[in-house]
N, C-alpha and C positions, 0 to 999 in steps of 0.2 A: 887047623891053625886059625887064630883069630886075626881079624883085620883091624887096623887102627881106624878110628872114625875120620871121615873127611870133613870138609868145612860145613856142608849141609847137615851132617849128623851132629857136629859140634853145636850147631844152633839149637838142635833138639835137646842135646845134653844140657845146655845152659837154660833152656826153657823149662825142662823138667826139674833142674836143680832149683831154679827160682820158685817154681810152683810148689815143690816139696818143702822148701824152706818156709814159704808163706803158710802152707798148710800146717806144718809142724809147730810154727810159732803160734798160730791161732789155736790149735788143738792142745798144745803142750803148755799153755799159759794157765796159771792159777792166780786170778786177780781178785783179791778180797780186801784191798786197802780202803776201799770206800765204806766198808762196814767194819772198821776197826780191826782189820786182819792184815795178812802179809801177802805180798805179790811174789810169784816165782815165774820165771820165763826160761824155757829151754826143754827140749826133749831129744834124746833120752837123758842128757845131762843138763842140770840146771845151771845156767851161766849167769843169771841175774836174779838177785833177791832184793826186795824192799821190805823192811820191817816196819809196818805201820802201827797205828794204835798209840795209846798214851803211855808208852814206855820211855824210859830215859836211857837210850842206847847211844853210845858215842858214834857208832857207824850204822846209819840206817840203810845205806845202800851197799850191796856186795856184788862184785863183778869178778867172774873167773874166766880169764882169757883162754886157758887150756880147755875148759869145758866147751866154750864157744867154738874153738878150732876143731875139737873132736866132733861136735855136732855137724859142722860144715863138711868135714871130711867124710863122715858117714853118709850124708846126703849126696855128696858128689860121687862117692863110690856107688850108691844105689842108682844114681842117674846113669852112670857109665855102664853098670851091669845090665840095666834095663834095655840098653841099646846095643849091647854086644851080641854078635851072632857068629856062628861058625863061618869061616871063609869058604868061598866056592872053589872047587877044584878046577884047575885050568888045564 
């Protein structure tokens, strides 16, 4: 039987979540707009895109809320799974 995390463990979950979020944003970003390219942010789902360069595109920025929520949910689940442990027998 699994135990629910207590307040101390929830602090670790939030710390792991924010660390994983920062790491995934840094590693999952593809930033090339400074060299006439495109920027993409998000891993495993890309939730923000910027289309750079000398193109005549009506919408240069693209944001996908569902992809962002999916990324956050995956990272939160990974944080919770990392701290789950089987309960002790009483």
